[in-house]
C-alpha positions in Angstrom: 39.4 65.3 -18.8 40.3 63.7 -15.8 42.4 62.0 -14.3 43.4 60.0 -11.6 46.2 58.8 -10.5 47.0 54.9 -10.0 46.2 53.7 -7.1 50.3 54.0 -4.9 51.5 50.5 -3.3 51.4 49.8 0.5 54.9 50.4 1.4 55.9 47.4 3.3 56.3 47.4 7.3 60.3 49.5 8.1 62.9 47.2 9.0 64.6 49.6 11.1 63.2 49.1 14.8 63.9 45.3 14.9 67.9 46.9 13.5 67.6 49.1 16.6 66.4 46.5 18.9 69.3 44.1 17.3 72.0 46.6 18.7 70.6 47.3 21.8 70.8 43.5 22.5 74.5 43.4 20.5 75.5 46.7 23.7 73.8 44.9 26.5 75.2 41.3 26.1 79.1 42.6 25.6 78.4 44.7 28.8 77.3 42.2 30.8 79.0 39.6 29.0 82.3 38.3 32.0 85.5 38.7 29.8 88.0 35.6 31.1 91.9 36.9 31.7 94.2 35.4 29.4 97.5 33.4 30.5 100.1 35.2 31.1 101.7 31.9 29.7 100.4 28.8 27.7 99.0 25.9 30.0 97.0 23.0 29.3 95.4 21.7 32.8 95.5 19.0 33.9 91.8 16.8 33.1 89.2 16.0 35.7 85.1 13.8 36.1 83.9 17.2 38.2 81.2 19.4 37.1 82.5 22.3 39.0 83.2 25.7 37.0 85.9 28.1 37.5 85.4 31.6 39.1 87.3 33.7 36.7 88.9 35.5 40.6 92.5 36.7 41.2 94.0 33.6 40.1 97.7 32.1 40.3 98.8 30.7 36.6 101.7 28.1 36.6 103.8 26.9 33.4 105.3 24.0 33.4 108.2 24.9 33.6 107.3 26.5 37.3 106.7 30.3 36.5 104.5 31.8 38.5 102.2 35.1 38.0 99.6 36.7 39.6 97.7 39.6 37.8 100.4 42.0 37.0 103.2 40.1 39.3 105.3 37.7 37.7 108.8 35.5 39.6 108.9 36.3 43.3 107.6 39.0 43.4 103.5 37.5 42.6 104.2 36.4 46.7 104.1 40.0 47.5 101.5 40.2 45.9 98.6 37.7 46.6 100.3 38.5 50.5 99.1 42.2 49.7 96.3 41.5 48.7 95.2 39.4 51.2 91.2 38.1 51.8 89.4 35.1 52.5 88.4 34.0 49.6 90.5 30.8 48.2 93.3 31.1 45.7 92.1 29.6 42.5 95.8 27.8 41.1 95.5 27.5 37.1 98.7 25.1 36.4 99.6 23.3 33.3 99.3 19.7 33.0 103.5 19.2 32.3 104.2 21.1 36.0 105.9 18.2 38.6 103.9 17.3 41.1 106.5 18.4 43.8 107.0 22.6 42.4 102.5 22.8 43.1 103.4 20.7 46.3 105.8 23.3 47.5 103.5 26.5 45.8 100.5 25.2 48.1 102.9 25.2 51.2 104.2 28.9 50.4 101.0 29.5 49.8 99.5 28.2 53.4 102.1 29.8 55.1 100.6 33.6 53.2 96.6 32.8 52.7 94.7 31.3 55.4 91.4 30.1 52.3 92.4 27.5 51.0 93.2 27.2 47.4 91.6 25.8 44.4 93.3 24.3 41.4 91.2 24.5 38.1 91.6 21.4 35.8 89.7 21.3 31.7 86.8 18.3 31.9 88.3 15.2 30.4 
């Protein structure tokens, strides 16, 4: 007597290729993402109605108490680091909203003697 085997159920589609694509996309986005530089101290930027986005380059940070930071330099060493860096690109300044205007003006005047590229004050959209 011959007994026939029951027909096999068709296998579903494998999800392995989809998982591979998802991981490739994840790796792509991680490698192409631009990671912003952390602020050396807490800042609340002043507000503005402008739509221009800030770029993450070398940024001069100014705290509400007038503390300075530029890349790895802090305090008065910032001015030496900026002078050594050179370049004609404008310096981006991220100052706290509570920074007194006269302090910001003093730093801008000192920056003008070191670099000729000007400065851009980074603000939040208000």
